[in-house]
ChimeraX commands (.cxc) that place a marker at each C-alpha (Angstrom):
marker #1 position -43.38,5.17,-58.71 radius 0.5
marker #1 position -45.83,4.29,-61.28 radius 0.5
marker #1 position -46.68,1.19,-63.14 radius 0.5
marker #1 position -48.99,-0.11,-66.24 radius 0.5
marker #1 position -50.35,-3.71,-65.48 radius 0.5
marker #1 position -52.01,-5.22,-68.52 radius 0.5
marker #1 position -53.38,-8.67,-68.27 radius 0.5
marker #1 position -52.60,-10.97,-70.53 radius 0.5
marker #1 position -52.86,-14.14,-72.34 radius 0.5
marker #1 position -49.30,-14.06,-73.08 radius 0.5
marker #1 position -46.14,-11.43,-73.59 radius 0.5
marker #1 position -42.61,-11.30,-74.35 radius 0.5
marker #1 position -39.45,-9.30,-74.82 radius 0.5
marker #1 position -37.21,-9.52,-77.15 radius 0.5
marker #1 position -34.11,-8.09,-77.90 radius 0.5
marker #1 position -32.06,-7.60,-81.29 radius 0.5
marker #1 position -34.98,-10.36,-82.96 radius 0.5
marker #1 position -34.12,-12.69,-80.05 radius 0.5
marker #1 position -36.91,-13.59,-77.66 radius 0.5
marker #1 position -34.88,-12.46,-74.22 radius 0.5
marker #1 position -38.26,-13.78,-71.96 radius 0.5
marker #1 position -42.06,-14.66,-72.50 radius 0.5
marker #1 position -44.74,-15.44,-69.89 radius 0.5
marker #1 position -47.93,-17.22,-70.47 radius 0.5
marker #1 position -51.53,-15.90,-69.03 radius 0.5
marker #1 position -50.75,-13.23,-66.41 radius 0.5
marker #1 position -49.69,-10.01,-65.99 radius 0.5
marker #1 position -47.20,-7.59,-68.10 radius 0.5
marker #1 position -46.12,-5.04,-65.35 radius 0.5
marker #1 position -44.53,-1.73,-66.98 radius 0.5
marker #1 position -42.53,0.10,-63.96 radius 0.5
marker #1 position -41.32,3.97,-64.24 radius 0.5
marker #1 position -39.18,5.24,-61.75 radius 0.5
marker #1 position -38.42,8.85,-60.72 radius 0.5
marker #1 position -36.23,10.12,-57.82 radius 0.5
marker #1 position -38.43,10.32,-54.92 radius 0.5
marker #1 position -39.02,6.68,-55.13 radius 0.5
marker #1 position -38.27,4.59,-52.66 radius 0.5
marker #1 position -38.60,1.09,-50.82 radius 0.5
marker #1 position -41.97,2.16,-49.45 radius 0.5
marker #1 position -43.11,2.60,-53.10 radius 0.5
marker #1 position -42.25,-0.59,-54.21 radius 0.5
marker #1 position -43.79,-2.56,-51.35 radius 0.5
marker #1 position -47.02,-1.01,-51.57 radius 0.5
marker #1 position -47.15,-1.30,-55.57 radius 0.5
marker #1 position -45.90,-5.05,-55.70 radius 0.5
marker #1 position -48.62,-5.60,-53.00 radius 0.5
marker #1 position -51.24,-4.33,-54.66 radius 0.5
marker #1 position -50.28,-5.48,-58.44 radius 0.5
marker #1 position -49.82,-9.28,-56.89 radius 0.5
marker #1 position -53.51,-9.00,-55.17 radius 0.5
marker #1 position -55.34,-7.21,-57.88 radius 0.5
marker #1 position -58.16,-9.15,-58.57 radius 0.5
marker #1 position -58.77,-8.73,-62.34 radius 0.5
marker #1 position -58.88,-12.58,-63.42 radius 0.5
marker #1 position -62.34,-14.12,-64.05 radius 0.5
marker #1 position -63.47,-16.88,-61.64 radius 0.5
marker #1 position -65.62,-19.64,-62.65 radius 0.5
marker #1 position -68.81,-17.37,-62.87 radius 0.5
marker #1 position -66.85,-14.88,-65.53 radius 0.5
marker #1 position -66.51,-12.19,-62.85 radius 0.5
marker #1 position -62.95,-10.50,-62.13 radius 0.5
marker #1 position -62.60,-11.69,-59.05 radius 0.5
marker #1 position -59.12,-13.46,-58.90 radius 0.5
marker #1 position -56.01,-11.81,-58.91 radius 0.5
marker #1 position -52.61,-13.10,-60.58 radius 0.5
marker #1 position -51.66,-14.97,-57.51 radius 0.5
marker #1 position -54.19,-16.93,-57.41 radius 0.5
marker #1 position -54.62,-18.57,-60.68 radius 0.5
marker #1 position -50.77,-18.95,-60.43 radius 0.5
marker #1 position -50.07,-16.64,-63.38 radius 0.5
marker #1 position -47.28,-15.61,-64.49 radius 0.5
marker #1 position -45.48,-11.68,-64.63 radius 0.5
marker #1 position -43.22,-10.43,-66.87 radius 0.5
marker #1 position -41.78,-6.95,-65.69 radius 0.5
marker #1 position -40.20,-4.29,-67.95 radius 0.5
marker #1 position -38.78,-0.54,-67.15 radius 0.5
marker #1 position -40.17,2.05,-68.63 radius 0.5
marker #1 position -39.06,5.39,-68.24 radius 0.5
marker #1 position -41.10,7.23,-70.71 radius 0.5
marker #1 position -43.61,6.34,-68.13 radius 0.5
marker #1 position -43.07,9.72,-66.47 radius 0.5
marker #1 position -43.22,11.68,-69.44 radius 0.5
marker #1 position -44.42,15.26,-69.14 radius 0.5
marker #1 position -46.38,16.63,-72.29 radius 0.5
marker #1 position -47.57,20.00,-71.07 radius 0.5
marker #1 position -45.34,22.24,-73.25 radius 0.5
marker #1 position -44.47,21.71,-76.71 radius 0.5
marker #1 position -44.16,18.46,-78.92 radius 0.5
marker #1 position -41.53,16.93,-77.61 radius 0.5
marker #1 position -42.30,15.17,-74.76 radius 0.5
marker #1 position -39.53,15.63,-71.31 radius 0.5
marker #1 position -38.33,12.74,-69.28 radius 0.5
marker #1 position -36.73,14.96,-66.83 radius 0.5
marker #1 position -38.87,13.35,-63.66 radius 0.5
marker #1 position -37.28,10.09,-64.81 radius 0.5
marker #1 position -35.07,8.87,-62.27 radius 0.5
marker #1 position -31.03,8.51,-63.85 radius 0.5
marker #1 position -29.75,4.73,-63.95 radius 0.5
marker #1 position -27.55,4.67,-60.55 radius 0.5
marker #1 position -31.06,5.59,-58.61 radius 0.5
marker #1 position -33.37,3.75,-60.89 radius 0.5
marker #1 position -31.52,0.12,-61.64 radius 0.5
marker #1 position -31.29,-0.50,-57.86 radius 0.5
marker #1 position -35.33,0.10,-57.07 radius 0.5
marker #1 position -36.19,-2.07,-60.53 radius 0.5
marker #1 position -34.04,-4.98,-59.19 radius 0.5
marker #1 position -35.65,-4.28,-55.60 radius 0.5
marker #1 position -39.15,-4.08,-57.38 radius 0.5
marker #1 position -38.70,-7.40,-59.27 radius 0.5
marker #1 position -37.50,-9.18,-55.84 radius 0.5
marker #1 position -40.45,-7.82,-54.36 radius 0.5
marker #1 position -42.63,-9.22,-56.70 radius 0.5
marker #1 position -40.93,-12.06,-56.69 radius 0.5
marker #1 position -41.33,-12.93,-52.76 radius 0.5
marker #1 position -45.56,-11.70,-53.05 radius 0.5
marker #1 position -45.94,-14.20,-55.67 radius 0.5
marker #1 position -43.59,-16.59,-54.35 radius 0.5
marker #1 position -42.47,-17.61,-57.57 radius 0.5
marker #1 position -40.11,-16.33,-60.26 radius 0.5
marker #1 position -40.81,-13.65,-62.33 radius 0.5
marker #1 position -39.54,-12.55,-66.05 radius 0.5
marker #1 position -37.81,-9.35,-67.16 radius 0.5
marker #1 position -36.88,-7.56,-69.39 radius 0.5
marker #1 position -33.36,-5.84,-69.57 radius 0.5
marker #1 position -33.25,-2.41,-68.31 radius 0.5
marker #1 position -31.76,0.01,-70.69 radius 0.5
marker #1 position -32.24,-2.48,-73.67 radius 0.5
marker #1 position -34.08,-1.34,-76.97 radius 0.5
marker #1 position -36.41,-4.27,-76.54 radius 0.5
marker #1 position -39.83,-5.17,-78.39 radius 0.5
marker #1 position -42.69,-5.76,-76.38 radius 0.5
marker #1 position -45.36,-8.49,-77.97 radius 0.5
marker #1 position -48.49,-9.23,-75.85 radius 0.5
marker #1 position -51.84,-10.50,-76.56 radius 0.5
marker #1 position -54.14,-8.22,-73.96 radius 0.5
marker #1 position -56.81,-10.01,-72.39 radius 0.5
marker #1 position -59.96,-8.43,-72.39 radius 0.5
marker #1 position -58.51,-5.57,-73.07 radius 0.5
marker #1 position -57.41,-4.92,-68.89 radius 0.5
marker #1 position -55.02,-2.12,-68.62 radius 0.5
marker #1 position -54.56,-0.35,-65.28 radius 0.5
marker #1 position -52.34,2.80,-64.13 radius 0.5
marker #1 position -50.79,3.20,-60.43 radius 0.5
marker #1 position -49.06,5.66,-59.23 radius 0.5
marker #1 position -47.74,4.91,-55.91 radius 0.5
marker #1 position -47.60,8.78,-54.84 radius 0.5
marker #1 position -51.55,8.57,-55.41 radius 0.5
marker #1 position -52.10,5.96,-53.06 radius 0.5
marker #1 position -55.40,7.47,-51.82 radius 0.5
marker #1 position -56.41,8.36,-55.66 radius 0.5
marker link #1:1,2 radius 0.2
marker link #1:2,3 radius 0.2
marker link #1:3,4 radius 0.2
marker link #1:4,5 radius 0.2
marker link #1:5,6 radius 0.2
marker link #1:6,7 radius 0.2
marker link #1:7,8 radius 0.2
marker link #1:8,9 radius 0.2
marker link #1:9,10 radius 0.2
marker link #1:10,11 radius 0.2
marker link #1:11,12 radius 0.2
marker link #1:12,13 radius 0.2
marker link #1:13,14 radius 0.2
marker link #1:14,15 radius 0.2
marker link #1:15,16 radius 0.2
marker link #1:16,17 radius 0.2
marker link #1:17,18 radius 0.2
marker link #1:18,19 radius 0.2
marker link #1:19,20 radius 0.2
marker link #1:20,21 radius 0.2
marker link #1:21,22 radius 0.2
marker link #1:22,23 radius 0.2
marker link #1:23,24 radius 0.2
marker link #1:24,25 radius 0.2
marker link #1:25,26 radius 0.2
marker link #1:26,27 radius 0.2
marker link #1:27,28 radius 0.2
marker link #1:28,29 radius 0.2
marker link #1:29,30 radius 0.2
marker link #1:30,31 radius 0.2
marker link #1:31,32 radius 0.2
marker link #1:32,33 radius 0.2
marker link #1:33,34 radius 0.2
marker link #1:34,35 radius 0.2
marker link #1:35,36 radius 0.2
marker link #1:36,37 radius 0.2
marker link #1:37,38 radius 0.2
marker link #1:38,39 radius 0.2
marker link #1:39,40 radius 0.2
marker link #1:40,41 radius 0.2
marker link #1:41,42 radius 0.2
marker link #1:42,43 radius 0.2
marker link #1:43,44 radius 0.2
marker link #1:44,45 radius 0.2
marker link #1:45,46 radius 0.2
marker link #1:46,47 radius 0.2
marker link #1:47,48 radius 0.2
marker link #1:48,49 radius 0.2
marker link #1:49,50 radius 0.2
marker link #1:50,51 radius 0.2
marker link #1:51,52 radius 0.2
marker link #1:52,53 radius 0.2
marker link #1:53,54 radius 0.2
marker link #1:54,55 radius 0.2
marker link #1:55,56 radius 0.2
marker link #1:56,57 radius 0.2
marker link #1:57,58 radius 0.2
marker link #1:58,59 radius 0.2
marker link #1:59,60 radius 0.2
marker link #1:60,61 radius 0.2
marker link #1:61,62 radius 0.2
marker link #1:62,63 radius 0.2
marker link #1:63,64 radius 0.2
marker link #1:64,65 radius 0.2
marker link #1:65,66 radius 0.2
marker link #1:66,67 radius 0.2
marker link #1:67,68 radius 0.2
marker link #1:68,69 radius 0.2
marker link #1:69,70 radius 0.2
marker link #1:70,71 radius 0.2
marker link #1:71,72 radius 0.2
marker link #1:72,73 radius 0.2
marker link #1:73,74 radius 0.2
marker link #1:74,75 radius 0.2
marker link #1:75,76 radius 0.2
marker link #1:76,77 radius 0.2
marker link #1:77,78 radius 0.2
marker link #1:78,79 radius 0.2
marker link #1:79,80 radius 0.2
marker link #1:80,81 radius 0.2
marker link #1:81,82 radius 0.2
marker link #1:82,83 radius 0.2
marker link #1:83,84 radius 0.2
marker link #1:84,85 radius 0.2
marker link #1:85,86 radius 0.2
marker link #1:86,87 radius 0.2
marker link #1:87,88 radius 0.2
marker link #1:88,89 radius 0.2
marker link #1:89,90 radius 0.2
marker link #1:90,91 radius 0.2
marker link #1:91,92 radius 0.2
marker link #1:92,93 radius 0.2
marker link #1:93,94 radius 0.2
marker link #1:94,95 radius 0.2
marker link #1:95,96 radius 0.2
marker link #1:96,97 radius 0.2
marker link #1:97,98 radius 0.2
marker link #1:98,99 radius 0.2
marker link #1:99,100 radius 0.2
marker link #1:100,101 radius 0.2
marker link #1:101,102 radius 0.2
marker link #1:102,103 radius 0.2
marker link #1:103,104 radius 0.2
marker link #1:104,105 radius 0.2
marker link #1:105,106 radius 0.2
marker link #1:106,107 radius 0.2
marker link #1:107,108 radius 0.2
marker link #1:108,109 radius 0.2
marker link #1:109,110 radius 0.2
marker link #1:110,111 radius 0.2
marker link #1:111,112 radius 0.2
marker link #1:112,113 radius 0.2
marker link #1:113,114 radius 0.2
marker link #1:114,115 radius 0.2
marker link #1:115,116 radius 0.2
marker link #1:116,117 radius 0.2
marker link #1:117,118 radius 0.2
marker link #1:118,119 radius 0.2
marker link #1:119,120 radius 0.2
marker link #1:120,121 radius 0.2
marker link #1:121,122 radius 0.2
marker link #1:122,123 radius 0.2
marker link #1:123,124 radius 0.2
marker link #1:124,125 radius 0.2
marker link #1:125,126 radius 0.2
marker link #1:126,127 radius 0.2
marker link #1:127,128 radius 0.2
marker link #1:128,129 radius 0.2
marker link #1:129,130 radius 0.2
marker link #1:130,131 radius 0.2
marker link #1:131,132 radius 0.2
marker link #1:132,133 radius 0.2
marker link #1:133,134 radius 0.2
marker link #1:134,135 radius 0.2
marker link #1:135,136 radius 0.2
marker link #1:136,137 radius 0.2
marker link #1:137,138 radius 0.2
marker link #1:138,139 radius 0.2
marker link #1:139,140 radius 0.2
marker link #1:140,141 radius 0.2
marker link #1:141,142 radius 0.2
marker link #1:142,143 radius 0.2
marker link #1:143,144 radius 0.2
marker link #1:144,145 radius 0.2
marker link #1:145,146 radius 0.2
marker link #1:146,147 radius 0.2
marker link #1:147,148 radius 0.2
marker link #1:148,149 radius 0.2
marker link #1:149,150 radius 0.2
marker link #1:150,151 radius 0.2
view
């Protein structure tokens, strides 16, 4: 499982030109799921993401987590995080899990993040054509892959 975390001042998901969900200061997390992923991947990523100290303390040092600042989280499924580009110019998404596997894992990821934060998270709509708007704060963008825990 791969996630791309962006520290944001605000972020929103629109579908058919209507805002579906939005957050203020916090994290936008894009989630890519492959067939080999399981609850262990979810638990590890949610714990790491919720405790990642990437928000400034009162001295301007990145020393606080999204939980510490009572920030919000917006989670969006993003199958293209598993894109293969080695051959040719057309990206391959063969490693991305099909919906029968990815939908339950995505929903479990959202619930696990809510448990870590002890508050509701906002989400996109799985499989929808979504437009994401955000103001990246920093910019701070972090890539994590549960298959690279020792990296």
